[in-house]
Chimera marker file (.cmm) of the C-alpha trace (Angstrom):
<marker_set name="trace">
<marker id="1" x="102.670" y="77.214" z="109.893" r="1" g="1" b="0" radius="0.5"/>
<marker id="2" x="100.034" y="79.084" z="108.508" r="1" g="1" b="0" radius="0.5"/>
<marker id="3" x="98.145" y="78.655" z="105.165" r="1" g="1" b="0" radius="0.5"/>
<marker id="4" x="99.304" y="81.626" z="102.948" r="1" g="1" b="0" radius="0.5"/>
<marker id="5" x="95.897" y="82.781" z="101.821" r="1" g="1" b="0" radius="0.5"/>
<marker id="6" x="94.890" y="83.357" z="105.345" r="1" g="1" b="0" radius="0.5"/>
<marker id="7" x="97.763" y="84.497" z="105.917" r="1" g="1" b="0" radius="0.5"/>
<marker id="8" x="97.431" y="87.166" z="103.409" r="1" g="1" b="0" radius="0.5"/>
<marker id="9" x="93.756" y="87.172" z="104.370" r="1" g="1" b="0" radius="0.5"/>
<marker id="10" x="94.401" y="89.153" z="107.535" r="1" g="1" b="0" radius="0.5"/>
<marker id="11" x="97.156" y="91.084" z="106.599" r="1" g="1" b="0" radius="0.5"/>
<marker id="12" x="95.375" y="92.578" z="105.073" r="1" g="1" b="0" radius="0.5"/>
<marker id="13" x="92.210" y="93.145" z="107.161" r="1" g="1" b="0" radius="0.5"/>
<marker id="14" x="94.724" y="93.981" z="110.452" r="1" g="1" b="0" radius="0.5"/>
<marker id="15" x="96.074" y="97.668" z="109.955" r="1" g="1" b="0" radius="0.5"/>
<marker id="16" x="97.213" y="98.381" z="112.975" r="1" g="1" b="0" radius="0.5"/>
<marker id="17" x="101.008" y="97.310" z="113.629" r="1" g="1" b="0" radius="0.5"/>
<marker id="18" x="101.925" y="95.258" z="117.591" r="1" g="1" b="0" radius="0.5"/>
<marker id="19" x="102.253" y="98.155" z="119.050" r="1" g="1" b="0" radius="0.5"/>
<marker id="20" x="99.153" y="100.808" z="117.159" r="1" g="1" b="0" radius="0.5"/>
<marker id="21" x="96.783" y="97.727" z="119.271" r="1" g="1" b="0" radius="0.5"/>
<marker id="22" x="99.124" y="96.998" z="121.916" r="1" g="1" b="0" radius="0.5"/>
<marker id="23" x="98.333" y="101.414" z="122.754" r="1" g="1" b="0" radius="0.5"/>
<marker id="24" x="94.047" y="101.075" z="122.301" r="1" g="1" b="0" radius="0.5"/>
<marker id="25" x="94.102" y="98.114" z="123.623" r="1" g="1" b="0" radius="0.5"/>
<marker id="26" x="95.293" y="100.096" z="127.276" r="1" g="1" b="0" radius="0.5"/>
<marker id="27" x="92.642" y="102.479" z="126.611" r="1" g="1" b="0" radius="0.5"/>
<marker id="28" x="89.156" y="103.664" z="128.600" r="1" g="1" b="0" radius="0.5"/>
<marker id="29" x="87.562" y="103.441" z="124.996" r="1" g="1" b="0" radius="0.5"/>
<marker id="30" x="89.085" y="100.080" z="123.849" r="1" g="1" b="0" radius="0.5"/>
<marker id="31" x="87.459" y="98.049" z="127.484" r="1" g="1" b="0" radius="0.5"/>
<marker id="32" x="84.684" y="99.787" z="127.419" r="1" g="1" b="0" radius="0.5"/>
<marker id="33" x="83.113" y="98.397" z="124.062" r="1" g="1" b="0" radius="0.5"/>
<marker id="34" x="82.474" y="94.774" z="122.392" r="1" g="1" b="0" radius="0.5"/>
<marker id="35" x="80.191" y="91.929" z="123.821" r="1" g="1" b="0" radius="0.5"/>
<marker id="36" x="80.968" y="90.093" z="127.397" r="1" g="1" b="0" radius="0.5"/>
<marker id="37" x="80.315" y="86.948" z="128.254" r="1" g="1" b="0" radius="0.5"/>
<marker id="38" x="79.560" y="88.839" z="132.261" r="1" g="1" b="0" radius="0.5"/>
<marker id="39" x="80.105" y="91.693" z="133.857" r="1" g="1" b="0" radius="0.5"/>
<marker id="40" x="83.082" y="92.764" z="134.537" r="1" g="1" b="0" radius="0.5"/>
<marker id="41" x="84.992" y="90.135" z="132.403" r="1" g="1" b="0" radius="0.5"/>
<marker id="42" x="86.904" y="91.232" z="129.117" r="1" g="1" b="0" radius="0.5"/>
<marker id="43" x="85.156" y="91.425" z="125.703" r="1" g="1" b="0" radius="0.5"/>
<marker id="44" x="85.483" y="89.141" z="123.525" r="1" g="1" b="0" radius="0.5"/>
<marker id="45" x="86.920" y="91.419" z="120.328" r="1" g="1" b="0" radius="0.5"/>
<marker id="46" x="89.664" y="92.924" z="123.655" r="1" g="1" b="0" radius="0.5"/>
<marker id="47" x="90.717" y="89.357" z="124.433" r="1" g="1" b="0" radius="0.5"/>
<marker id="48" x="90.809" y="88.697" z="120.724" r="1" g="1" b="0" radius="0.5"/>
<marker id="49" x="93.398" y="92.000" z="120.219" r="1" g="1" b="0" radius="0.5"/>
<marker id="50" x="95.086" y="90.805" z="122.842" r="1" g="1" b="0" radius="0.5"/>
<marker id="51" x="95.912" y="87.252" z="120.293" r="1" g="1" b="0" radius="0.5"/>
<marker id="52" x="96.664" y="89.291" z="117.190" r="1" g="1" b="0" radius="0.5"/>
<marker id="53" x="99.225" y="91.015" z="118.926" r="1" g="1" b="0" radius="0.5"/>
<marker id="54" x="101.172" y="88.160" z="119.702" r="1" g="1" b="0" radius="0.5"/>
<marker id="55" x="100.011" y="86.375" z="116.795" r="1" g="1" b="0" radius="0.5"/>
<marker id="56" x="101.434" y="89.650" z="114.885" r="1" g="1" b="0" radius="0.5"/>
<marker id="57" x="104.683" y="88.861" z="116.804" r="1" g="1" b="0" radius="0.5"/>
<marker id="58" x="105.662" y="85.709" z="114.992" r="1" g="1" b="0" radius="0.5"/>
<marker id="59" x="107.520" y="85.114" z="111.980" r="1" g="1" b="0" radius="0.5"/>
<marker id="60" x="105.008" y="83.315" z="109.781" r="1" g="1" b="0" radius="0.5"/>
<marker id="61" x="106.636" y="79.885" z="109.987" r="1" g="1" b="0" radius="0.5"/>
<marker id="62" x="105.741" y="80.006" z="113.730" r="1" g="1" b="0" radius="0.5"/>
<marker id="63" x="102.784" y="80.101" z="113.707" r="1" g="1" b="0" radius="0.5"/>
<marker id="64" x="100.103" y="77.209" z="115.241" r="1" g="1" b="0" radius="0.5"/>
<marker id="65" x="97.209" y="76.307" z="113.835" r="1" g="1" b="0" radius="0.5"/>
<marker id="66" x="95.424" y="78.109" z="116.894" r="1" g="1" b="0" radius="0.5"/>
<marker id="67" x="96.659" y="80.832" z="115.331" r="1" g="1" b="0" radius="0.5"/>
<marker id="68" x="94.249" y="80.117" z="112.029" r="1" g="1" b="0" radius="0.5"/>
<marker id="69" x="92.148" y="79.599" z="113.156" r="1" g="1" b="0" radius="0.5"/>
<marker id="70" x="91.763" y="83.268" z="115.191" r="1" g="1" b="0" radius="0.5"/>
<marker id="71" x="93.128" y="85.122" z="112.209" r="1" g="1" b="0" radius="0.5"/>
<marker id="72" x="90.288" y="83.258" z="109.867" r="1" g="1" b="0" radius="0.5"/>
<marker id="73" x="87.973" y="85.273" z="112.496" r="1" g="1" b="0" radius="0.5"/>
<marker id="74" x="90.019" y="87.409" z="112.469" r="1" g="1" b="0" radius="0.5"/>
<marker id="75" x="89.031" y="88.044" z="108.867" r="1" g="1" b="0" radius="0.5"/>
<marker id="76" x="85.939" y="87.238" z="109.358" r="1" g="1" b="0" radius="0.5"/>
<marker id="77" x="84.661" y="90.616" z="111.352" r="1" g="1" b="0" radius="0.5"/>
<marker id="78" x="86.349" y="92.765" z="109.818" r="1" g="1" b="0" radius="0.5"/>
<marker id="79" x="84.617" y="91.185" z="106.598" r="1" g="1" b="0" radius="0.5"/>
<marker id="80" x="81.614" y="91.641" z="108.830" r="1" g="1" b="0" radius="0.5"/>
<marker id="81" x="81.781" y="94.786" z="109.958" r="1" g="1" b="0" radius="0.5"/>
<marker id="82" x="82.786" y="97.043" z="108.099" r="1" g="1" b="0" radius="0.5"/>
<marker id="83" x="80.467" y="96.378" z="105.764" r="1" g="1" b="0" radius="0.5"/>
<marker id="84" x="77.601" y="97.749" z="108.360" r="1" g="1" b="0" radius="0.5"/>
<marker id="85" x="80.127" y="101.138" z="108.939" r="1" g="1" b="0" radius="0.5"/>
<marker id="86" x="77.332" y="103.734" z="110.417" r="1" g="1" b="0" radius="0.5"/>
<marker id="87" x="76.090" y="106.973" z="108.657" r="1" g="1" b="0" radius="0.5"/>
<marker id="88" x="77.794" y="110.393" z="109.605" r="1" g="1" b="0" radius="0.5"/>
<marker id="89" x="81.634" y="110.699" z="111.378" r="1" g="1" b="0" radius="0.5"/>
<marker id="90" x="82.875" y="107.196" z="112.722" r="1" g="1" b="0" radius="0.5"/>
<marker id="91" x="86.205" y="109.097" z="114.413" r="1" g="1" b="0" radius="0.5"/>
<marker id="92" x="85.182" y="108.187" z="117.438" r="1" g="1" b="0" radius="0.5"/>
<marker id="93" x="82.401" y="105.201" z="116.839" r="1" g="1" b="0" radius="0.5"/>
<marker id="94" x="81.495" y="102.240" z="119.570" r="1" g="1" b="0" radius="0.5"/>
<marker id="95" x="82.148" y="100.302" z="115.755" r="1" g="1" b="0" radius="0.5"/>
<marker id="96" x="85.284" y="102.407" z="115.200" r="1" g="1" b="0" radius="0.5"/>
<marker id="97" x="86.474" y="101.239" z="118.686" r="1" g="1" b="0" radius="0.5"/>
<marker id="98" x="85.427" y="97.222" z="118.859" r="1" g="1" b="0" radius="0.5"/>
<marker id="99" x="86.867" y="97.142" z="114.842" r="1" g="1" b="0" radius="0.5"/>
<marker id="100" x="90.693" y="98.245" z="116.285" r="1" g="1" b="0" radius="0.5"/>
<marker id="101" x="90.138" y="96.040" z="118.672" r="1" g="1" b="0" radius="0.5"/>
<marker id="102" x="90.658" y="93.312" z="116.888" r="1" g="1" b="0" radius="0.5"/>
<marker id="103" x="93.049" y="95.331" z="114.883" r="1" g="1" b="0" radius="0.5"/>
<marker id="104" x="90.874" y="97.445" z="111.616" r="1" g="1" b="0" radius="0.5"/>
<marker id="105" x="90.595" y="101.042" z="111.748" r="1" g="1" b="0" radius="0.5"/>
<marker id="106" x="88.592" y="101.973" z="109.460" r="1" g="1" b="0" radius="0.5"/>
<marker id="107" x="90.930" y="105.867" z="109.337" r="1" g="1" b="0" radius="0.5"/>
<marker id="108" x="93.998" y="104.021" z="108.644" r="1" g="1" b="0" radius="0.5"/>
<marker id="109" x="95.599" y="104.880" z="105.378" r="1" g="1" b="0" radius="0.5"/>
<link id1="1" id2="2" r="1" g="1" b="0" radius="0.2"/>
<link id1="2" id2="3" r="1" g="1" b="0" radius="0.2"/>
<link id1="3" id2="4" r="1" g="1" b="0" radius="0.2"/>
<link id1="4" id2="5" r="1" g="1" b="0" radius="0.2"/>
<link id1="5" id2="6" r="1" g="1" b="0" radius="0.2"/>
<link id1="6" id2="7" r="1" g="1" b="0" radius="0.2"/>
<link id1="7" id2="8" r="1" g="1" b="0" radius="0.2"/>
<link id1="8" id2="9" r="1" g="1" b="0" radius="0.2"/>
<link id1="9" id2="10" r="1" g="1" b="0" radius="0.2"/>
<link id1="10" id2="11" r="1" g="1" b="0" radius="0.2"/>
<link id1="11" id2="12" r="1" g="1" b="0" radius="0.2"/>
<link id1="12" id2="13" r="1" g="1" b="0" radius="0.2"/>
<link id1="13" id2="14" r="1" g="1" b="0" radius="0.2"/>
<link id1="14" id2="15" r="1" g="1" b="0" radius="0.2"/>
<link id1="15" id2="16" r="1" g="1" b="0" radius="0.2"/>
<link id1="16" id2="17" r="1" g="1" b="0" radius="0.2"/>
<link id1="17" id2="18" r="1" g="1" b="0" radius="0.2"/>
<link id1="18" id2="19" r="1" g="1" b="0" radius="0.2"/>
<link id1="19" id2="20" r="1" g="1" b="0" radius="0.2"/>
<link id1="20" id2="21" r="1" g="1" b="0" radius="0.2"/>
<link id1="21" id2="22" r="1" g="1" b="0" radius="0.2"/>
<link id1="22" id2="23" r="1" g="1" b="0" radius="0.2"/>
<link id1="23" id2="24" r="1" g="1" b="0" radius="0.2"/>
<link id1="24" id2="25" r="1" g="1" b="0" radius="0.2"/>
<link id1="25" id2="26" r="1" g="1" b="0" radius="0.2"/>
<link id1="26" id2="27" r="1" g="1" b="0" radius="0.2"/>
<link id1="27" id2="28" r="1" g="1" b="0" radius="0.2"/>
<link id1="28" id2="29" r="1" g="1" b="0" radius="0.2"/>
<link id1="29" id2="30" r="1" g="1" b="0" radius="0.2"/>
<link id1="30" id2="31" r="1" g="1" b="0" radius="0.2"/>
<link id1="31" id2="32" r="1" g="1" b="0" radius="0.2"/>
<link id1="32" id2="33" r="1" g="1" b="0" radius="0.2"/>
<link id1="33" id2="34" r="1" g="1" b="0" radius="0.2"/>
<link id1="34" id2="35" r="1" g="1" b="0" radius="0.2"/>
<link id1="35" id2="36" r="1" g="1" b="0" radius="0.2"/>
<link id1="36" id2="37" r="1" g="1" b="0" radius="0.2"/>
<link id1="37" id2="38" r="1" g="1" b="0" radius="0.2"/>
<link id1="38" id2="39" r="1" g="1" b="0" radius="0.2"/>
<link id1="39" id2="40" r="1" g="1" b="0" radius="0.2"/>
<link id1="40" id2="41" r="1" g="1" b="0" radius="0.2"/>
<link id1="41" id2="42" r="1" g="1" b="0" radius="0.2"/>
<link id1="42" id2="43" r="1" g="1" b="0" radius="0.2"/>
<link id1="43" id2="44" r="1" g="1" b="0" radius="0.2"/>
<link id1="44" id2="45" r="1" g="1" b="0" radius="0.2"/>
<link id1="45" id2="46" r="1" g="1" b="0" radius="0.2"/>
<link id1="46" id2="47" r="1" g="1" b="0" radius="0.2"/>
<link id1="47" id2="48" r="1" g="1" b="0" radius="0.2"/>
<link id1="48" id2="49" r="1" g="1" b="0" radius="0.2"/>
<link id1="49" id2="50" r="1" g="1" b="0" radius="0.2"/>
<link id1="50" id2="51" r="1" g="1" b="0" radius="0.2"/>
<link id1="51" id2="52" r="1" g="1" b="0" radius="0.2"/>
<link id1="52" id2="53" r="1" g="1" b="0" radius="0.2"/>
<link id1="53" id2="54" r="1" g="1" b="0" radius="0.2"/>
<link id1="54" id2="55" r="1" g="1" b="0" radius="0.2"/>
<link id1="55" id2="56" r="1" g="1" b="0" radius="0.2"/>
<link id1="56" id2="57" r="1" g="1" b="0" radius="0.2"/>
<link id1="57" id2="58" r="1" g="1" b="0" radius="0.2"/>
<link id1="58" id2="59" r="1" g="1" b="0" radius="0.2"/>
<link id1="59" id2="60" r="1" g="1" b="0" radius="0.2"/>
<link id1="60" id2="61" r="1" g="1" b="0" radius="0.2"/>
<link id1="61" id2="62" r="1" g="1" b="0" radius="0.2"/>
<link id1="62" id2="63" r="1" g="1" b="0" radius="0.2"/>
<link id1="63" id2="64" r="1" g="1" b="0" radius="0.2"/>
<link id1="64" id2="65" r="1" g="1" b="0" radius="0.2"/>
<link id1="65" id2="66" r="1" g="1" b="0" radius="0.2"/>
<link id1="66" id2="67" r="1" g="1" b="0" radius="0.2"/>
<link id1="67" id2="68" r="1" g="1" b="0" radius="0.2"/>
<link id1="68" id2="69" r="1" g="1" b="0" radius="0.2"/>
<link id1="69" id2="70" r="1" g="1" b="0" radius="0.2"/>
<link id1="70" id2="71" r="1" g="1" b="0" radius="0.2"/>
<link id1="71" id2="72" r="1" g="1" b="0" radius="0.2"/>
<link id1="72" id2="73" r="1" g="1" b="0" radius="0.2"/>
<link id1="73" id2="74" r="1" g="1" b="0" radius="0.2"/>
<link id1="74" id2="75" r="1" g="1" b="0" radius="0.2"/>
<link id1="75" id2="76" r="1" g="1" b="0" radius="0.2"/>
<link id1="76" id2="77" r="1" g="1" b="0" radius="0.2"/>
<link id1="77" id2="78" r="1" g="1" b="0" radius="0.2"/>
<link id1="78" id2="79" r="1" g="1" b="0" radius="0.2"/>
<link id1="79" id2="80" r="1" g="1" b="0" radius="0.2"/>
<link id1="80" id2="81" r="1" g="1" b="0" radius="0.2"/>
<link id1="81" id2="82" r="1" g="1" b="0" radius="0.2"/>
<link id1="82" id2="83" r="1" g="1" b="0" radius="0.2"/>
<link id1="83" id2="84" r="1" g="1" b="0" radius="0.2"/>
<link id1="84" id2="85" r="1" g="1" b="0" radius="0.2"/>
<link id1="85" id2="86" r="1" g="1" b="0" radius="0.2"/>
<link id1="86" id2="87" r="1" g="1" b="0" radius="0.2"/>
<link id1="87" id2="88" r="1" g="1" b="0" radius="0.2"/>
<link id1="88" id2="89" r="1" g="1" b="0" radius="0.2"/>
<link id1="89" id2="90" r="1" g="1" b="0" radius="0.2"/>
<link id1="90" id2="91" r="1" g="1" b="0" radius="0.2"/>
<link id1="91" id2="92" r="1" g="1" b="0" radius="0.2"/>
<link id1="92" id2="93" r="1" g="1" b="0" radius="0.2"/>
<link id1="93" id2="94" r="1" g="1" b="0" radius="0.2"/>
<link id1="94" id2="95" r="1" g="1" b="0" radius="0.2"/>
<link id1="95" id2="96" r="1" g="1" b="0" radius="0.2"/>
<link id1="96" id2="97" r="1" g="1" b="0" radius="0.2"/>
<link id1="97" id2="98" r="1" g="1" b="0" radius="0.2"/>
<link id1="98" id2="99" r="1" g="1" b="0" radius="0.2"/>
<link id1="99" id2="100" r="1" g="1" b="0" radius="0.2"/>
<link id1="100" id2="101" r="1" g="1" b="0" radius="0.2"/>
<link id1="101" id2="102" r="1" g="1" b="0" radius="0.2"/>
<link id1="102" id2="103" r="1" g="1" b="0" radius="0.2"/>
<link id1="103" id2="104" r="1" g="1" b="0" radius="0.2"/>
<link id1="104" id2="105" r="1" g="1" b="0" radius="0.2"/>
<link id1="105" id2="106" r="1" g="1" b="0" radius="0.2"/>
<link id1="106" id2="107" r="1" g="1" b="0" radius="0.2"/>
<link id1="107" id2="108" r="1" g="1" b="0" radius="0.2"/>
<link id1="108" id2="109" r="1" g="1" b="0" radius="0.2"/>
</marker_set>
């Protein structure tokens, strides 16, 4: 079972549903952003998004230690990158697309 505080922070940081995130990860935009370990491989953020979909599909009591570690990583990423919001319209920006790969849509109310 995950730490209750970590779980709450994760649920605050990840504002996309599993369905929304899964649909987003299927788009070309989601596949074109993020850091890659080598050319032609999946980006770190895209891989993270797939893990997040899995975490969102579990009950809190089913979460593993590995899930908790990933939730901490997600919270840290979302907090760091939302603080780096660029000026202007971000609707179709790489910044937003990268955050969405991590389960956070900065334009979602």
